[in-house]
C-alpha positions as CSV (number, residue, x, y, z in Angstrom):
1,M,63.1,0.7,-42.2
2,D,60.8,-0.7,-39.6
3,T,57.1,-0.4,-40.2
4,A,56.5,1.0,-36.7
5,F,58.6,3.9,-37.7
6,L,56.7,4.4,-40.9
7,L,53.5,4.4,-38.9
8,K,54.9,7.0,-36.5
9,Q,55.7,9.3,-39.5
10,K,52.3,8.8,-41.1
11,V,50.4,9.5,-37.8
12,D,52.5,12.6,-37.2
13,S,51.7,13.8,-40.7
14,G,48.0,13.1,-40.2
15,E,47.9,10.5,-43.0
16,I,46.9,7.7,-40.5
17,Q,44.3,8.5,-37.8
18,D,42.9,5.3,-36.4
19,F,43.8,1.8,-35.2
20,T,42.3,0.1,-38.3
21,Q,44.7,2.0,-40.6
22,A,47.6,1.3,-38.2
23,S,47.1,-2.4,-37.8
24,D,49.1,-3.6,-40.8
25,Y,52.1,-1.5,-39.8
26,L,52.0,-2.9,-36.2
27,N,51.6,-6.4,-37.4
28,Q,54.6,-6.2,-39.7
29,S,56.9,-4.4,-37.3
30,E,60.0,-6.2,-36.0
31,I,60.2,-3.7,-33.1
32,I,56.7,-4.5,-32.1
33,R,57.5,-8.2,-32.3
34,D,60.5,-7.6,-29.9
35,L,58.4,-5.4,-27.6
36,L,55.7,-8.1,-27.3
37,T,58.2,-10.8,-26.2
38,D,57.6,-12.0,-22.7
39,F,59.9,-10.9,-19.8
40,D,60.1,-11.0,-16.0
41,F,56.8,-9.3,-15.0
42,T,57.9,-7.0,-12.2
43,I,56.4,-3.6,-11.8
44,L,59.6,-1.9,-12.9
45,N,60.0,-4.1,-15.9
46,L,56.4,-3.5,-17.0
47,L,56.9,0.2,-16.6
48,N,60.0,0.2,-18.7
49,R,58.5,-2.0,-21.5
50,L,55.2,0.0,-21.6
51,S,57.0,3.3,-21.6
52,Q,58.6,2.2,-24.9
53,I,55.4,1.0,-26.3
54,T,53.7,4.3,-25.7
55,E,56.1,5.9,-28.3
56,I,54.5,3.8,-31.1
57,P,51.0,5.1,-32.2
58,F,48.1,2.8,-31.4
59,A,50.3,0.0,-30.1
60,Y,48.4,0.3,-26.8
61,R,45.4,-1.1,-28.5
62,L,47.1,-4.5,-29.0
63,E,45.6,-7.2,-26.8
64,K,48.8,-8.2,-25.1
65,V,49.6,-4.6,-24.3
66,Q,46.2,-4.0,-22.8
67,K,46.8,-7.0,-20.5
68,W,50.2,-5.6,-19.5
69,M,48.7,-2.2,-18.9
70,N,46.1,-3.6,-16.5
71,Q,48.7,-5.7,-14.8
72,L,50.9,-2.6,-14.2
73,A,48.0,-0.7,-12.8
74,D,46.8,-3.4,-10.5
75,L,50.3,-4.2,-9.2
76,S,51.5,-0.6,-8.7
77,Y,48.4,1.2,-7.5
78,C,48.2,2.1,-3.9
79,E,46.0,4.4,-1.8
80,D,48.1,7.5,-2.6
81,G,49.3,6.9,-6.2
82,F,51.6,4.3,-7.7
83,S,54.8,2.7,-6.5
84,I,57.2,0.0,-7.6
85,T,55.9,-2.3,-4.8
86,G,52.3,-1.4,-4.7
87,K,52.7,0.1,-1.2
88,S,52.2,3.8,-0.4
89,D,55.3,3.9,1.8
90,D,57.4,3.0,-1.3
91,I,56.2,5.8,-3.6
92,L,59.1,7.5,-5.4
93,S,58.4,10.7,-7.4
94,C,59.7,9.6,-10.8
95,Y,58.0,6.2,-10.8
96,N,54.6,7.5,-9.6
97,S,54.8,10.1,-12.4
98,M,56.0,7.7,-15.1
99,I,53.2,5.1,-14.3
100,T,50.7,7.9,-14.3
101,S,51.9,9.1,-17.7
102,I,51.8,5.6,-19.2
103,L,48.3,4.9,-18.0
104,T,47.1,8.3,-19.3
105,R,48.7,7.9,-22.7
106,M,47.2,4.4,-23.0
107,N,43.7,5.6,-22.1
108,Y,43.5,3.4,-19.1
109,S,39.8,3.2,-18.2
110,V,40.0,3.5,-14.4
111,R,40.4,7.3,-14.3
112,E,40.2,7.4,-10.5
113,R,43.5,5.6,-10.2
114,I,45.2,8.0,-12.6
115,A,43.7,10.9,-10.6
116,R,45.4,9.6,-7.4
117,G,48.8,9.7,-9.2
118,I,48.1,13.3,-10.2
119,E,46.9,14.2,-6.8
120,W,50.1,12.9,-5.3
121,I,52.1,15.3,-7.6
122,L,49.9,18.2,-6.7
123,H,50.2,17.6,-2.9
124,Y,53.7,16.4,-2.6
125,Q,55.9,17.2,-5.6
126,N,58.0,20.2,-4.8
127,V,58.9,22.4,-7.9
128,E,60.8,25.1,-6.1
129,R,63.8,25.1,-3.8
130,G,63.7,25.5,-0.1
131,V,60.2,24.1,0.3
132,K,59.4,21.6,3.1
133,N,58.9,18.0,2.1
134,N,55.4,17.0,3.2
135,W,55.7,13.3,2.1
136,A,56.7,10.9,4.9
137,G,57.2,7.7,2.8
138,S,60.3,5.9,4.0
139,R,61.6,4.8,0.6
140,M,61.8,8.4,-0.6
141,L,63.7,9.4,2.5
142,K,66.0,6.4,2.1
143,Y,66.8,6.7,-1.6
144,G,68.4,10.0,-1.9
145,G,67.2,13.4,-2.3
146,C,63.8,13.2,-4.0
147,M,62.5,16.0,-1.9
148,K,65.5,17.6,-0.2
149,T,65.9,21.4,-0.1
150,T,66.8,21.1,-3.8
151,P,64.3,18.6,-5.2
152,C,65.5,15.9,-7.6
153,Y,65.5,17.3,-11.1
154,I,64.4,14.1,-12.7
155,G,61.5,13.9,-10.4
156,I,60.4,17.4,-11.4
157,V,60.7,16.6,-15.1
158,K,58.8,13.3,-14.9
159,A,56.1,14.9,-12.7
160,M,55.6,17.8,-15.2
161,I,55.3,15.3,-18.0
162,A,52.6,13.5,-16.1
163,L,50.7,16.7,-15.6
164,S,51.1,17.7,-19.2
165,D,49.9,14.3,-20.4
166,Y,46.9,14.5,-18.1
167,K,46.1,18.0,-19.3
168,K,46.1,16.7,-22.9
169,S,44.0,13.6,-22.2
170,V,40.5,13.1,-23.4
171,G,38.0,14.3,-20.9
172,Y,40.3,16.7,-19.0
173,I,38.5,19.5,-17.3
174,A,40.5,22.7,-16.8
175,D,42.0,22.7,-13.3
176,N,43.8,25.7,-11.9
177,D,45.8,23.6,-9.4
178,I,47.2,21.4,-12.2
179,E,47.9,24.2,-14.5
180,N,49.6,26.4,-11.9
181,K,51.7,23.5,-10.7
182,L,52.7,22.7,-14.3
183,D,53.6,26.4,-15.0
184,T,55.7,26.6,-11.9
185,G,57.5,23.4,-12.8
186,L,58.2,24.4,-16.3
187,E,59.6,27.7,-15.1
188,Y,61.9,25.8,-12.8
189,I,63.1,23.7,-15.8
190,L,63.6,26.8,-17.9
191,A,65.6,28.5,-15.2
192,H,68.1,25.6,-15.6
193,K,68.3,26.2,-19.4
194,I,66.8,22.7,-19.7
195,Y,69.8,20.7,-18.5
196,L,72.4,22.8,-16.7
197,R,73.1,23.3,-13.0
198,L,72.5,26.8,-11.7
199,S,75.8,26.7,-9.7
200,N,78.3,26.0,-12.4
201,A,76.4,25.5,-15.7
202,Q,77.4,21.9,-16.0
203,P,75.0,19.1,-16.9
204,I,72.6,18.3,-14.0
205,T,73.2,14.5,-14.4
206,S,75.7,12.5,-16.3
207,D,73.0,11.3,-18.7
208,I,70.9,14.4,-19.3
209,H,72.9,15.5,-22.3
210,K,73.1,12.0,-23.9
211,L,71.0,11.4,-27.0
212,T,68.7,8.5,-26.3
213,Y,65.2,7.5,-27.4
214,P,62.8,6.2,-26.1
215,F,63.2,7.7,-22.7
216,S,64.0,5.8,-19.5
217,Y,63.8,7.3,-16.0
218,K,67.0,9.0,-16.9
219,T,65.5,12.0,-18.6
220,N,67.4,13.9,-21.3
221,V,67.5,17.1,-23.3
222,I,65.2,15.7,-26.0
223,E,62.5,14.6,-23.6
224,I,62.6,17.9,-21.8
225,L,62.4,20.0,-24.9
226,K,59.5,17.9,-26.0
227,L,57.7,18.6,-22.8
228,L,58.3,22.4,-23.3
229,K,57.0,22.2,-26.9
230,D,53.9,20.4,-25.8
231,N,53.2,23.3,-23.5
232,N,54.1,26.1,-26.0
233,R,57.2,27.1,-24.0
234,D,59.9,26.0,-26.5
235,S,60.3,29.5,-28.0
236,D,61.6,30.8,-24.7
237,I,65.2,32.1,-25.1
238,R,66.3,29.8,-22.3
239,C,65.8,26.8,-24.6
240,E,68.4,28.1,-27.1
241,Q,71.4,26.6,-25.5
242,A,69.9,23.1,-25.5
243,K,68.8,23.5,-29.1
244,D,72.3,24.6,-30.1
245,Y,73.7,21.6,-28.3
246,L,71.5,19.3,-30.3
247,L,72.3,21.0,-33.6
248,A,76.0,20.6,-32.8
249,K,75.4,16.8,-32.5
250,R,73.8,16.5,-35.9
251,H,75.9,14.6,-38.4
252,R,76.7,15.7,-42.0
253,D,73.9,13.6,-43.4
254,G,71.4,15.6,-41.4
255,Y,70.7,12.8,-38.9
256,W,71.5,12.1,-35.3
257,K,72.8,9.0,-33.7
258,V,71.9,7.6,-30.3
259,N,74.6,7.4,-27.6
260,N,75.6,4.3,-25.8
261,S,74.0,4.7,-22.4
262,Y,72.2,3.0,-19.5
263,M,69.5,0.7,-20.6
264,P,67.0,-0.9,-18.1
265,K,66.7,-4.7,-18.1
266,G,64.8,-5.9,-21.1
267,W,65.1,-2.6,-23.0
268,I,64.5,-2.8,-26.7
269,Q,66.6,-0.5,-28.8
270,F,64.7,1.5,-31.6
271,D,67.9,2.9,-33.1
272,K,71.3,1.2,-32.8
273,P,74.3,3.3,-31.5
274,G,76.7,4.3,-34.3
275,E,74.1,4.0,-37.0
276,R,71.7,6.6,-38.5
277,G,69.1,7.2,-35.9
278,W,65.7,7.3,-37.7
279,W,63.6,7.4,-34.6
280,I,65.7,10.0,-32.6
281,S,66.1,12.2,-35.7
282,H,62.4,12.2,-36.3
283,E,61.7,13.3,-32.7
284,I,64.3,16.1,-32.8
285,N,63.0,17.4,-36.2
286,K,59.4,17.4,-34.9
287,M,60.5,19.7,-32.1
288,I,62.9,22.0,-33.7
289,D,63.0,23.5,-37.2
290,Y,66.7,23.5,-37.8
291,P,68.2,24.8,-41.1
292,K,68.8,22.0,-43.6
């Protein structure tokens, strides 16, 4: 069992609470070793690698990770938020939100930049149907439906995760605009029973019901339920179908297995498909108290 997973368990149980205590676990981890290998340093690849690293407690404190975090921020930041080219015209909802989340979780010191990512969500991310798109960036208009009459569901989920992370961050001051936007977005998600279309009760995307962890830009049931639990909305009856779906996927040994699915370039697998999923089972069990 990888020491990064043992660290995750001990942090979640409260046994480990600081970087000094975590260091030996990080230093001995094969997953951390793989995550720290060099790769093609594009904005998108940095985003993907760092999104995985944020799932391991205190890993953001490692020197190389700090360097990559600053590199991602410098390359992707633009006047209006974050984009995969560093240009405002190329902002896409999901990527602005994911970069904002990563920098928030990693305690990035330039809070003004994070605030711009949050402001973009507040001003431009639609969380209801039939609302006018007020963002004129050409990439969003070109790449399909981020802000059409029915806004992209993935964009909404990732934006609400960014607001939720920001709300939980050190130094956050209560802000009605943020909290109202988050509440409206969570209500939109609950109206879809987490992962189902309103029109025919089928999965919203082909990947949303696949069991994967960590989470790429292709969000899934686990990530969405985690978002709702973080905001005390997981007891809503509209979560029950998603919870029942996950329970039905549990194997006789009490564990879940990850599905074969899309993986971005350079993605490091925490659990291997077909084998007992230690990481994914831990995430699900933290969220839902299933009968043993």
